[in-house]
C-alpha positions in Angstrom: 16.2 21.9 -3.7 13.0 20.5 -2.2 13.1 16.9 -1.2 10.5 14.6 0.3 9.7 11.0 1.0 8.8 8.8 -2.0 5.2 8.3 -1.2 4.7 12.1 -1.3 6.6 12.5 -4.6 4.4 9.8 -6.2 1.3 11.7 -5.4 2.8 15.0 -6.5 3.8 13.6 -9.8 0.4 12.5 -10.7 -1.2 15.8 -9.7 1.1 18.2 -11.5 2.2 19.0 -15.0 5.6 20.1 -16.0 6.4 23.6 -14.9 7.4 26.8 -16.7 10.4 27.1 -18.9 11.3 30.5 -20.4 14.0 31.8 -22.7 15.0 35.4 -22.6 14.1 36.4 -26.1 11.5 33.7 -27.1 7.9 33.7 -26.1 7.3 31.7 -22.9 6.2 28.1 -23.5 5.6 25.0 -21.3 8.6 22.7 -20.8 8.5 19.2 -22.2 10.1 16.4 -20.1 11.9 13.4 -21.6 10.8 10.1 -20.1 11.7 6.4 -20.4 8.2 5.1 -19.7 8.4 2.8 -22.7 12.0 1.9 -21.9 13.1 4.2 -24.7 13.9 7.9 -24.2 11.1 10.0 -25.6 9.3 13.3 -25.1 6.4 12.9 -22.7 4.1 14.5 -25.3 5.2 12.0 -28.0 4.7 8.8 -25.9 1.4 7.2 -27.0 0.4 6.1 -23.5 -1.0 7.8 -20.5 2.0 9.0 -18.5 2.6 11.8 -16.0 6.1 13.0 -15.2 7.4 15.6 -12.8 11.0 16.6 -12.7 13.1 17.5 -9.7 12.5 21.2 -10.0 8.8 20.7 -10.1 9.0 18.5 -7.0 10.7 21.4 -5.3 8.3 24.0 -6.5 5.2 22.0 -5.5 5.7 23.1 -1.9 4.1 20.1 -0.1 6.1 18.4 2.6 4.3 15.3 4.0 2.6 12.1 2.9 -1.0 13.1 3.5 -0.7 16.4 1.6 0.8 14.7 -1.4 -2.1 12.1 -1.5 -4.5 14.9 -2.2 -2.8 15.8 -5.4 -3.3 12.4 -7.0 -6.7 12.3 -8.8 -6.5 8.8 -10.1 -4.2 7.2 -7.5 -4.8 6.1 -3.9 -1.9 5.7 -1.6 -3.5 4.2 1.5 -2.6 2.4 4.6 -1.9 3.0 8.3 1.2 5.1 8.3 4.7 5.6 6.9 6.1 2.3 5.5 2.7 0.7 5.8 0.9 1.7 2.6 -0.5 0.3 -0.7 -0.9 1.9 -4.0 -4.1 1.7 -6.1 -4.5 3.2 -9.5 -7.8 3.8 -11.4 -10.0 2.1 -8.8 -8.5 -1.4 -9.1 -8.8 -2.3 -5.4 -10.5 -4.7 -3.1 -9.3 -4.9 0.5 -6.5 -3.2 2.4 -3.9 -5.7 3.6 -3.8 -6.4 7.3 -0.5 -4.9 8.3 0.0 -7.6 11.0 -0.4 -10.3 8.3 0.7 -8.7 5.0 4.1 -10.5 5.1 2.4 -13.9 5.2 -0.7 -13.4 3.1 1.5 -13.2 -0.1 -1.0 -11.2 -2.1 0.9 -9.4 -4.9 0.3 -5.6 -5.3 -1.5 -4.4 -8.4 0.8 -1.5 -9.0 4.5 -1.9 -9.7 6.9 0.5 -7.9 10.4 1.0 -9.3 13.5 2.9 -8.1 15.3 3.5 -11.4 15.3 0.0 -13.0 14.7 -2.0 -9.9 11.2 -3.2 -8.9 10.7 -2.9 -5.1 7.0 -3.5 -4.7 5.7 -5.5 -1.6 2.1 -6.2 -0.5 1.0 -3.9 2.3 4.4 -2.5 2.9 5.6 -0.8 -0.3 9.2 0.4 0.1 8.9 3.9 1.4 12.0 5.5 -0.2 12.7 9.1 0.8 12.8 11.0 -2.5 15.9 13.1 -2.3 18.0 14.3 -5.3 15.4 13.1 -7.7 15.5 13.6 -11.5 11.9 12.9 -12.1 8.9 10.7 -11.1 7.0 8.8 -13.9 3.6 7.4 -13.4 2.0 5.1 -15.9 -1.7 4.3 -15.2 -3.2 1.2 -16.7 -1.6 -2.2 -17.3 2.1 -2.1 -18.1 2.7 -5.8 -17.9 4.3 -6.3 -21.3 7.3 -4.1 -20.3 7.1 -4.1 -16.5 5.7 -7.5 -15.5 3.4 -9.1 -12.9 2.8 -6.3 -10.4 2.0 -3.8 -13.2 -1.6 -4.9 -13.5 -3.1 -1.4 -12.8 -0.1 0.8 -13.4 3.6 1.5 -12.7 5.3 4.2 -10.7 9.0 4.9 -11.3 11.3 7.1 -9.2 14.3 8.2 -11.4 17.2 9.4 -9.3 19.9 11.9 -10.3 23.1 10.3 -11.6 26.7 11.4 -11.2 27.5 14.3 -13.6 31.0 14.0 -15.3 30.9 17.6 -16.5 30.8 19.8 -13.4 31.0 20.0 -9.6 27.7 20.6 -7.7 26.5 20.6 -4.2 23.5 21.9 -2.2 21.4 21.5 0.9 17.8 22.0 2.0 16.5 22.6 5.5 13.0 22.7 6.7 11.3 23.4 10.1 7.6 23.1 10.6 5.2 23.6 13.5 2.0 21.5 13.6 -1.1 22.7 15.4 -1.5 20.6 18.6 1.6 18.6 17.7 5.4 18.5 17.8 7.9 20.4 15.7 9.2 18.7 12.5 12.5 19.3 10.9 14.6 18.0 8.0 18.0 18.4 6.4 18.9 17.0 3.0 22.1 17.5 1.0 23.8 16.3 -2.2 27.4 16.4 -3.5 28.5 15.7 -7.1 32.2 15.4 -7.9 33.8 14.5 -11.3 36.9 12.5 -10.1 38.3 12.4 -13.7 36.8 13.1 -17.1 35.6 9.5 -17.1 34.7 8.8 -13.5 32.1 10.7 -11.4 30.8 10.3 -7.8 27.5 11.6 -6.3 26.1 11.3 -2.8 22.8 12.4 -1.4 22.0 12.2 2.3 19.0 13.1 4.5 17.5 13.2 7.9 13.8 14.0 8.4 12.1 14.0 11.7 8.3 14.2 11.3 6.8 15.2 14.7 3.7 13.6 16.0 0.3 15.1 16.7 -1.8 12.1 17.9 -2.0 11.5 21.7 -2.2 8.1 23.3 -4.7 9.1 26.0 -5.6 7.3 29.3 -8.3 4.7 28.9 -11.4 6.0 30.8 -14.3 3.6 30.5 -17.6 5.4 30.1 -16.0 8.4 28.4 -15.4 6.8 25.0 -12.7 4.5 26.4 -12.4 0.7 26.1 -14.8 -1.0 28.5 -14.9 -4.5 27.0 -17.9 -6.7 26.3 -18.7 -10.3 27.3 -21.5 -10.2 24.8 -19.1 -9.5 21.9 -16.6 -12.2 23.1 -19.4 -14.7 23.6 -21.0 -14.4 20.2 -17.8 -14.5 18.2 -16.7 -17.5 20.2 -19.8 -19.7 19.6 -21.6 -18.9 22.9 -19.5 -20.6 25.7 -20.3 -18.1 28.4 -23.3 -18.7 30.7 -24.8 -15.2 30.9 -22.7 -12.6 28.9 -25.5 -10.0 29.3 -25.3 -10.2 33.1 -21.5 -10.0 32.8 -21.8 -6.8 30.8 -24.1 -5.4 33.5 -21.3 -5.8 35.9 -18.5 -3.7 34.4 -16.5 -0.8 35.8 -19.1 1.6 34.3 -21.9 -0.2 36.1 -23.4 1.2 39.4 -21.7 -0.2 42.5 -18.7 -1.6 40.6 -15.7 0.5 41.6 -12.7 -1.5 40.2 -11.6 -4.1 37.7 -11.3 -6.6 40.6 -15.1 -6.3 41.2 -16.0 -6.4 37.5 -17.0 -9.4 35.4 -15.4 -7.9 32.4 -11.9 -6.4 33.0 -11.2 -3.1 31.2 -7.6 -2.8 30.0 -5.3 -0.1 31.4 -2.7 1.9 29.6 -1.5 4.4 32.2 2.2 3.6 31.6 1.8 4.3 27.8 0.0 7.6 28.0 1.9 10.1 25.8 1.2 13.2 23.8 2.2 13.5 20.1 3.4 9.9 20.1 3.3 9.2 16.3 6.8 10.2 15.3 8.5 9.2 12.1 12.2 9.6 11.3 13.8 9.0 7.9 17.6 8.7 7.8 19.7 7.6 4.8 22.0 8.2 2.0 22.5 7.2 -1.7 25.9 6.8 -3.3 26.5 6.7 -7.1 29.6 6.0 -9.2 29.5 6.4 -12.9 32.4 5.3 -15.2 32.4 6.1 -18.9 34.5 3.6 -20.8 34.2 5.5 -24.1 31.6 7.5 -26.0 29.4 4.3 -26.4 29.7 2.4 -23.1 29.3 3.4 -19.5 28.6 1.7 -16.1 26.6 3.1 -13.2 26.6 1.6 -9.7 24.4 3.0 -7.0 23.6 2.0 -3.4 20.9 3.4 -1.2 20.8 2.8 2.6 17.8 3.9 4.6 16.2 3.6 8.0 12.6 4.5 8.8 11.7 4.5 12.5 8.1 5.2 13.6 6.4 5.2 17.0 2.7 5.3 17.8 -0.1 5.1 15.3 -1.4 7.5 12.7 -5.1 6.9 13.3 -7.5 8.3 16.0 -10.2 6.4 17.8 -13.6 7.9 16.7 -15.2 7.0 20.1 -13.1 9.7 21.7 -13.5 13.4 21.7 -11.6 15.3 18.9 -9.7 13.9 16.0 -6.2 13.4 17.5 -6.7 10.9 20.4 -6.0 7.2 20.3 -6.2 4.3 22.7 -3.3 1.8 22.6 -2.5 -0.8 25.3 0.8 -2.1 24.0 3.9 -0.4 22.6 3.7 0.6 18.9 7.0 0.6 17.1 8.1 0.0 13.5 11.7 -0.1 12.3 12.1 -0.5 8.6 15.7 -0.7 7.1 16.8 -1.5 3.6 19.9 -1.5 1.4 19.3 -1.3 -2.4 22.3 -1.8 -4.7 21.7 -1.4 -8.5 23.9 -1.5 -11.5 23.4 -0.5 -15.1 25.6 -1.2 -18.1 24.7 0.8 -21.2 26.3 0.6 -24.6 25.9 0.7 -28.4 26.5 -2.1 -30.9 26.2 -0.6 -34.4 22.5 0.0 -34.8 21.5 -1.5 -31.4 21.5 0.0 -27.9 22.1 -2.6 -25.2 21.2 -2.2 -21.5 22.0 -4.7 -18.8 20.6 -3.7 -15.4 20.3 -5.5 -12.1 19.7 -4.9 -8.5 19.7 -6.5 -5.1 17.3 -5.4 -2.3 17.8 -6.4 1.3 15.1 -5.2 3.7 14.6 -5.7 7.4 11.3 -5.0 9.2 10.9 -5.2 13.0 7.4 -4.3 14.2 5.8 -4.3 17.7 2.0 -3.5 17.6 -1.0 -3.5 19.8 -3.2 -6.5 19.0 -5.8 -6.0 21.7 -8.6 -5.6 19.2 -8.3 -9.3 18.2 -10.3 -10.0 21.4 -13.3 -8.7 19.5 -13.0 -10.7 16.3 -11.2 -14.0 17.0 -13.2 -17.2 17.4 -11.1 -18.2 20.3 -11.5 -14.9 22.2 -13.3 -16.5 25.2 -10.7 -19.3 25.3 -7.9 -16.8 25.6 -9.3 -14.3 28.1 -12.3 -15.8 30.0 -12.2 -18.2 32.9 -15.4 -20.2 32.2 -13.5 -23.5 31.7 -11.4 -23.2 34.9 -12.0 -25.8 37.6 -14.5 -24.7 40.2 -15.8 -21.6 38.4 -19.5 -21.4 38.7 -21.7 -19.5 36.1 -22.1 -16.5 38.4 -18.3 -16.3 38.8 -17.4 -16.2 35.2 -15.1 -13.3 34.2 -13.3 -12.1 31.1 -9.9 -10.8 32.1 -7.5 -8.2 30.8 -7.6 -8.5 27.0 -4.3 -6.7 26.3 -2.4 -8.3 23.4 0.6 -7.5 21.2 2.1 -8.7 17.9 5.9 -8.8 17.2 7.2 -9.3 13.6 10.7 -9.9 12.3 10.7 -9.9 8.5 13.5 -10.1 6.0 12.9 -9.4 2.3 15.4 -10.0 -0.4 14.9 -9.4 -4.1 17.4 -9.9 -7.0 16.6 -8.8 -10.5 18.4 -8.9 -13.9 17.3 -7.5 -17.2 19.0 -7.6 -20.6 17.3 -5.2 -23.1 17.9 -4.3 -26.7 16.6 -1.2 -28.5 17.1 -0.7 -32.2 18.4 2.7 -33.3 18.3 2.3 -37.1 16.8 5.0 -39.3 14.0 2.8 -40.5 10.1 3.0 -40.2 10.2 0.2 -37.6 11.7 -0.1 -34.1 12.1 -2.9 -31.7 12.5 -3.1 -27.9 13.1 -6.6 -26.6 14.6 -8.2 -23.6 14.9 -10.9 -21.0 14.0 -10.6 -17.3 14.7 -12.6 -14.2 13.4 -11.9 -10.7 14.0 -13.9 -7.5 12.3 -12.6 -4.4 12.0 -14.0 -0.9 10.0 -13.0 2.2 11.1 -14.7 5.4 9.0 -13.7 8.4 8.6 -14.7 12.0 5.4 -13.3 13.7 4.7 -13.8 17.4 1.3 -13.2 18.8 0.7 -12.6 22.5 -3.1 -13.3 22.6 -3.9 -15.1 25.9 -4.2 -13.5 29.2 -1.1 -14.5 31.1 -1.7 -12.8 34.4 -1.7 -16.2 36.1 -5.5 -16.8 36.7 -6.0 -18.9 33.5 -4.1 -22.1 34.3 -6.3 -24.8 32.7 -4.4 -24.6 29.4 -1.1 -23.4 30.7 -1.4 -19.8 29.6 1.0 -18.9 32.4 3.8 -20.8 30.7 2.9 -21.7 27.1 6.4 -22.5 25.7 4.9 -22.9 22.2 6.9 -24.7 19.5 6.4 -25.0 15.7 4.8 -28.1 14.2 7.2 -28.3 11.2 10.8 -27.4 10.5 11.1 -27.2 6.7 11.3 -23.6 5.5 11.3 -22.0 9.0 13.5 -19.0 10.0 13.7 -19.5 13.7 15.0 -22.4 15.8 11.4 -23.8 16.1 11.0 -22.9 19.7 10.1 -23.0 22.5 9.1 -19.4 22.2 8.7 -16.9 25.1 6.1 -18.2 27.7 3.5 -15.5 26.9 3.4 -16.2 23.1 0.2 -17.9 22.1 0.7 -18.3 18.3 3.6 -18.1 15.9 3.8 -17.6 12.1 7.2 -18.7 10.7 6.9 -18.5 6.9 9.2 -18.4 3.9 7.6 -17.3 0.6 9.7 -17.3 -2.6 8.7 -16.1 -6.0 10.9 -16.8 -9.0 10.0 -15.3 -12.4 11.5 -15.5 -15.9 10.1 -13.5 -18.8 10.8 -12.6 -22.4 9.3 -9.4 -23.6 9.2 -7.3 -26.7 7.6 -4.4 -28.5 7.5 -3.7 -32.2 6.6 -0.3 -33.6 6.0 0.5 -37.3 5.4 3.8 -39.0 2.5 3.2 -41.4 2.9 6.8 -42.5 4.9 9.7 -41.3 2.2 10.5 -38.8 0.6 7.1 -38.1 2.3 4.4 -36.0 1.1 1.0 -34.9 2.8 -1.1 -32.2 2.4 -4.5 -30.7 3.9 -5.8 -27.5 4.0 -9.2 -25.8 5.4 -10.7 -22.7 5.8 -14.4 -21.9 6.3 -15.2 -18.3 6.7 -18.2 -16.0 6.4 -17.8 -12.2 7.2 -20.4 -9.6 5.6 -19.6 -6.2 6.8 -21.6 -3.2 5.2 -21.3 0.2 7.0 -23.0 3.1 7.3 -22.9 6.8 5.2 -23.6 9.8 2.9 -22.1 12.4 2.4 -23.4 16.0 -0.6 -25.3 14.7 0.0 -26.1 11.0 3.0 -27.6 9.2 2.6 -25.3 6.1 5.2 -27.0 4.0 3.8 -30.4 4.4 0.2 -29.3 3.9 1.0 -27.5 0.6 3.0 -30.5 -0.7 0.1 -32.8 0.3 -2.2 -30.9 -2.0 0.4 -31.0 -4.7 0.8 -34.8 -4.5 -2.7 -35.7 -3.3 -1.1 -38.6 -1.5 -3.8 -39.9 0.9 -1.3 -40.6 3.6 0.1 -37.1 3.5 -3.4 -35.5 3.4 -4.3 -37.5 6.5 -1.0 -36.6 8.2 -1.9 -32.9 8.0 -5.4 -33.5 9.5 -7.4 -33.7 6.2 -9.9 -36.3 5.0 -8.5 -37.6 1.7 -11.9 -38.7 0.4 -13.5 -35.3 1.2 -10.6 -33.4 -0.4 -10.8 -35.5 -3.6 -14.5 -35.0 -3.7 -14.0 -31.2 -3.4 -11.5 -31.3 -6.3 -13.8 -33.4 -8.4 -16.7 -31.0 -7.9 -14.6 -28.0 -8.8 -14.7 -26.6 -5.2 -10.9 -26.8 -4.9 -8.2 -26.4 -7.6 -4.8 -28.0 -7.3 -3.7 -28.4 -10.9 -1.0 -25.7 -10.6 0.7 -27.3 -7.6 3.6 -29.7 -8.0 4.3 -32.5 -5.5 7.2 -30.3 -4.2 4.7 -27.6 -3.2 5.7 -25.2 -6.0 2.9 -23.4 -7.7 3.8 -22.8 -11.4 2.0 -20.6 -13.8 2.9 -19.3 -17.3 1.1 -17.3 -19.9 1.5 -14.6 -22.5 0.0 -11.1 -22.3 -0.3 -8.6 -25.2 -0.5 -4.9 -25.9 -1.7 -3.2 -29.1 -1.6 0.5 -29.8 -2.2 3.0 -32.7 -1.1 6.6 -32.5 -1.6 9.5 -34.9 0.6 12.6 -34.7 -1.9 15.1 -36.2 0.8 17.8 -36.1 3.8 18.8 -34.0 1.5 19.8 -31.1 -1.2 17.2 -31.1 -1.1 13.4 -30.6 -4.1 11.0 -30.6 -3.7 7.4 -29.5 -5.7 4.2 -28.8 -4.4 1.3 -26.7 -5.4 -2.2 -25.6 -3.3 -3.7 -22.8 -3.4 -6.7 -20.4 -2.3 -7.0 -16.8 -2.3 -9.8 -14.3 -1.4 -10.8 -10.7 -0.2 -14.4 -10.2 -2.0 -17.0 -8.0 -1.2 -17.0 -4.3 -0.9 -20.1 -2.1 -2.8 -20.3 1.2 -1.3 -21.7 4.4 -4.5 -23.5 5.4 -5.8 -24.2 1.9 -8.4 -26.9 1.6 -9.6 -26.6 5.2 -13.2 -26.3 6.1 -14.5 -23.2 7.8 -14.8 -23.5 11.5 -18.4 -22.2 11.4 -20.3 -24.7 9.3 -23.6 -22.9 9.3 -25.3 -20.3 7.1 -23.1 -18.9 4.3 -20.1 -20.9 5.6 -21.7 -24.3 5.4 -19.3 -26.6 3.4 -17.0 -23.7 2.7 -13.4 -24.7 2.1 -10.5 -22.3 2.0 -9.0 -22.2 -1.6 -5.7 -24.0 -1.9 -4.6 -20.9 -3.9 -6.3 -17.9 -5.3 -6.4 -18.0 -9.1 -4.8 -15.4 -11.4 -6.7 -12.2 -11.7 -6.5 -10.3 -15.1 -7.2 -6.8 -16.2 -8.0 -6.0 -19.9 -7.8 -2.3 -20.6 -9.0 -0.2 -23.5 -8.2 3.5 -23.7 -8.3 6.5 -26.0 -6.1 9.5 -25.3 -5.1 13.0 -26.5 -2.0 15.0 -25.8 -1.9 18.5 -27.1 -0.2 21.9 -26.8 -2.5 24.8 -27.8 -2.4 28.6 -28.1 1.2 28.7 -29.2 2.4 26.4 -26.5 0.9 28.1 -23.4 -2.0 25.6 -22.9 -1.4 21.9 -22.5 -4.2 19.4 -22.3 -3.6 15.6 -21.8 -6.6 13.4 -21.3 -7.3 9.6 -21.4 -10.6 7.8 -21.3 -10.5 4.2 -20.4 -12.6 1.1 -19.9 -11.2 -1.9 -17.9 -12.5 -5.4 -17.2 -11.1 -7.3 -14.2 -11.7 -11.1 -14.0 -11.4 -13.1 -10.8 -10.4 -10.1 -8.7 -8.2 -11.2 -5.9 -8.8 -10.2 -2.3 -7.4 -10.8 1.1 -9.7 -12.4 3.7 -9.3 -12.4 7.4 -12.3 -13.9 9.2 -11.1 -15.5 12.4 -14.7 -15.6 13.7 -16.1 -17.9 11.0 -13.4 -19.4 8.8 -9.8 -19.5 10.1 -7.6 -17.5 12.4 -5.1 -17.4 9.5 -5.5 -14.9 6.7 -6.0 -16.2 3.2 -6.5 -15.0 -0.3 -9.6 -15.6 -2.5 -11.2 -14.3 -5.7 -14.2 -12.0 -5.1 -15.6 -11.9 -8.7 -15.4 -9.7 -11.8 -15.5 -5.9 -12.1 -15.7 -3.2 -14.7 -14.1 0.3 -14.5 -14.8 3.3 -16.6 -13.0 6.6 -16.2 -11.5 9.8 -17.5 -8.1 11.2 -16.4 -7.1 14.7 -17.4 -4.4 17.2 -16.5 -4.3 20.8 -17.8 -1.5 23.4 -17.6 -2.0 27.0 -18.6 0.7 29.6 -18.8 -1.8 32.4 -18.1 0.9 35.1 -18.2 4.7 35.1 -18.3 4.5 35.1 -14.4 1.5 32.9 -13.7 1.2 29.2 -14.3 -1.9 27.2 -13.4 -2.1 23.4 -13.2 -5.3 21.4 -12.8 -6.0 17.7 -12.8 -9.1 15.6 -12.2 -10.3 12.0 -12.4 -13.8 10.7 -13.1 -14.3 7.1 -12.1 -17.1 4.6 -12.3 -16.4 1.2 -10.8 -18.9 -1.7 -10.6 -18.8 -5.3 -9.5 -20.3 -7.4 -12.3 -20.3 -10.7 -10.6 -19.6 -12.0 -7.1 -18.4 -15.6 -6.4 -21.0 -17.7 -4.7 -19.1 -18.1 -1.4 -19.0 -14.3 -1.0 -22.6 -13.6 -1.8 -24.2 -11.7 1.1 -20.7 -11.1 2.5 -19.0 -8.9 0.0 -20.9 -6.0 -1.6 -23.2 -7.3 -4.3 -23.3 -7.0 -8.1 -23.6 -3.4 -9.1 -21.7 -2.1 -6.1 -18.6 0.2 -6.3 -15.1 -1.0 -5.6 -13.6 0.5 -2.4 -11.1 3.3 -1.7 -11.5 5.4 -4.9 -13.8 8.4 -5.3 -16.1 9.0 -8.3 -14.5 12.5 -8.6 -11.2 13.8 -7.4 -9.5 16.9 -8.6 -7.0 19.7 -7.7 -5.8 23.0 -8.9 -2.5 24.7 -8.3 -1.4 28.2 -9.2 2.1 29.7 -9.0 2.7 33.4 -9.5 6.2 35.0 -9.9 7.1 38.6 -9.3 10.3 40.6 -9.7 12.2 41.9 -6.7 15.3 44.1 -6.4 18.5 42.8 -7.8 18.4 39.3 -9.3 15.8 38.0 -6.8 12.3 36.9 -7.6 9.3 36.3 -5.4 6.6 33.8 -5.8 3.3 32.8 -4.3 2.0 29.2 -4.6 -1.5 28.1 -3.7 -3.3 24.8 -4.2 -6.7 23.2 -3.4 -7.6 19.6 -3.7 -10.9 17.7 -3.4 -11.5 14.0 -2.9 -15.0 12.5 -3.0 -16.7 9.8 -0.9 -15.1 6.4 -1.0 -16.1 3.0 0.5 -13.9 1.3 3.1 -13.4 -2.3 2.0 -15.4 -4.9 0.1 -17.0 -6.7 3.0 -20.4 -5.4 4.2 -19.6 -5.7 7.9 -19.9 -2.1 9.0 -23.1 -2.6 11.0 -21.5 -5.6 12.8 -18.5 -3.5 13.7 -20.7 -0.5 14.8 -22.7 -2.8 17.1 -19.5 -4.2 18.6 -18.1 -0.7 19.0 -21.3 0.4 21.0 -20.9 -2.6 23.3 -17.2 -2.4 23.8 -16.9 1.4 24.2 -20.3 2.4 25.3 -20.7 4.7 22.3 -20.7 4.4 18.5 -18.1 5.7 16.1 -20.2 8.3 14.5 -18.9 7.3 11.1 -21.2 7.2 8.1 -22.4 3.8 6.9 -24.2 3.1 3.6 -26.6 0.1 3.6 -26.1 -2.4 0.8 -28.3 -5.4 1.8 -31.1 -6.3 4.2 -29.2 -9.2 5.6 -25.4 -9.6 6.1 -24.5 -13.3 5.7 -21.0 -12.9 7.2 -22.2 -13.7 10.8 -24.5 -16.2 12.2 -25.5 -14.3 15.4 -27.8 -11.4 15.9 -27.1 -7.8 17.1 -27.4 -6.6 20.7 -31.2 -6.1 20.1 -31.7 -9.6 18.8 -32.2 -8.4 15.2 -30.5 -9.7 12.1 -27.6 -7.6 10.9 -28.0 -5.6 7.7 -25.2 -5.4 5.2 -23.3 -2.1 4.9 -19.9 -0.4 4.4 -18.3 2.5 6.1 -18.0 5.6 3.9 -14.8 7.6 3.9 -16.4 11.0 3.4 -15.2 13.7 1.0 -12.8 16.4 2.0 -11.0 19.5 0.6 -7.5 20.6 1.5 -5.6 23.8 0.8 -2.0 24.8 0.9 -0.2 28.1 0.6 3.4 29.2 0.2 5.3 32.4 -0.4 9.0 32.7 -1.1 12.0 34.5 -2.5 14.7 33.0 -4.8 17.6 34.0 -7.0 17.9 30.4 -8.5 20.9 29.7 -6.2 19.2 30.0 -2.8 15.5 30.0 -1.9 13.7 30.9 1.3 10.0 30.0 1.7 7.2 30.4 4.3 4.5 27.8 3.9 1.2 26.9 5.4 0.0 23.3 4.8 -3.7 22.5 5.4 -4.6 26.1 5.7 -8.1 25.5 7.0 -7.1 22.8 9.4 -9.3 20.1 7.8 -9.3 16.7 9.4 -9.7 14.3 6.5 -10.7 10.7 6.6 -7.9 9.1 4.6 -8.6 5.5 5.6 -11.1 3.8 8.0 -9.0 1.0 9.3 -11.0 -2.0 10.5 -8.2 -4.5 11.0 -8.8 -4.8 14.7 -12.6 -5.2 14.4 -13.6 -1.8 15.5 -13.0 1.3 13.3 -10.0 3.6 13.6 -9.5 6.6 11.3 -6.2 7.4 9.6 -6.1 11.1 9.2 -3.9 13.9 7.8 -1.6 16.2 9.6 -3.3 19.3 11.1 -2.4 22.8 10.0 1.4 23.2 9.8 3.3 26.5 9.4 7.0 26.4 8.6 10.0 27.8 6.7 12.3 26.2 4.2 15.7 27.3 3.0 17.8 25.8 0.2 21.1 26.5 -1.5 22.7 25.1 -4.6 26.2 25.6 -5.8 27.1 24.7 -9.4 
């Protein structure tokens, strides 16, 4: 009974094929799993779409017990972010930029991959719901657009976690315990259990509970300037702030690392201190929760299932190391790092039969609370107002030679509530005819209400000109806010208070027709209408009023929010700004119809060939400061205006696939070749140096993706099963929007985060022991190739800043893309023009090993994860303007024991 968190299960599902099933007198063959990927129960080998499924037993047998390890077994999927509860999913290379975790709740960019728990969509940009996958029936992964059946966030694929339901036929219970020891880190331990009880012959109850403490291995070390620690740089602060300091070079020559300077009091640039926060192994994560299910069977045709999941995820510290420090397990943080993520998910499903028609009504309600406290000190090195917030050059009586930049320590505090309510009514024909229909209605109402508080200014008391010692900030507007509007605590410099609601209605259907006994054609369609409303206020912008002003184009309202009505109308007339989708009430409305066509040929009982065309989309996204001019009106930013909203991006996908069992059922090969075209690819932009200190969304251009996914399972002997999977991927930008030329990677460049080749192989060998016991050995190796970090070519800028701030470079690999990077209007520390380049997340290989004994009731296992203690670059995080490296857990040795009673 092996159970893990959901992000791990997703990766495992895509990496593995169904495991061995044997009958005592029949030749051994590979098991076939039944899936509902097309919202109709079918064998996975008969579904004419690319789909991978892994049942609960296979999840147990995979023998991998943490997030990073699972990632390595997903050839065509990237699960990337900055730690538990802070990740995004990308499938088949459809990616642009990682969401800034401090801003993901307000940027509103919709994910490209839908994530479902049973029938309930739970996706969220930047912070996908991190459900702990205990007591799981199976995980289904559908790469490629699934929008006709699964809606807006299914542009690049859909992932479904299918839980075990109450069983009316028998009592069952079991538990699983695990303890692991990480090299250089803390001990980890987990306990999970389930209990199934038929209360009557028509009523059943099931509960699953879990507690998993994942010990840390990254140390928050003391800041020692001159030894890879944070020194600080007036040159960096001055150039991103527009040059307000008199002599930043001289200031950098008078830091605590300079000869004759013995303390911060004597330095012109104060280095931050973190003595009180120094801690070993400070990146802990604890999952605690339970799921309750109640099933009532009215009669043979009708039943009702109600389930509720309650979970708490608590993390401390960060899951990335600072590459300027020695080793790969040391970080520098100057403010507390904490994240508390709680959710309650209630779902209900009514299923029944009306003559020749199956009916399903399903609904759900998700209530999620996120409380985050994070170090934001790095904003000092990227925000256009950095000098304003930490330097004393504007204070009365300060001469040029006395200018100082003070302690830059900053923090961010977030309180976000997410609610989501969905309803779906679905009909499936069951008549014995050559045609079949699946059709339904869908309604989705989701809301994100967030209050983000930023402590940015130095509040030690020396900067008094602008009242930083007692700010007492208030919000500009009141409509749509979630707080009392202020005043906020005296040290808070800026506040986001935003409510974002998305309401969607859709009608969908799929028609299948058997042209012959072996040839079937199908067509699917989905009409949708989405209303997107963005309200609230910041401490500088009345967001509600600004968005409504663009909807009405009332000159008085435009002027009231600080805009020039004539300039706005001119920008609209020239096509620079679009406002057609906005109503005067500030609601952005979009509707369209997407289609899917497929043809499949069942060559024989063991071989299926199929061809598909499908469409996916992500809806437009409203921007808080849409229509505003960039602060920097020179170079590439001259006359640039922030889009009022990003436009819909669409993905058209063509694929050919084969699913086959060969050699009398002991060899299975499933493969899909695909070609995808993405138009108006959406991206998130955060450029406080040049454009705005508020994040916004934009469209980067068009792209093409070609690839091949394959998974192979071979039952080499009755006791040895081998799984292998790989992904070949070729991504290319085919056009770049004019405002991003010289900033984003150019035409012909690869999209970020996905490798050209990724693959894995897993072997499991069984051997007989005395009595009814069996032993087994499980080994796996995975490889992930080089990947680019992000779309923007700013790596040389960040590397130059890193050298100035820390006194050393990061040592990370950069690949040059352009002779000139147009994203900045200043030169490097040598006076040269910056080249354009991106960081490279270099390739790595990981291996795991496990040996165990089982009698199918209990199981004991000894495992070694990350056998060769490889430190992989999972993600180069540049959200704080110098690179941090998210990495995997070091070598971990542990034991597991599980017991099941039926």
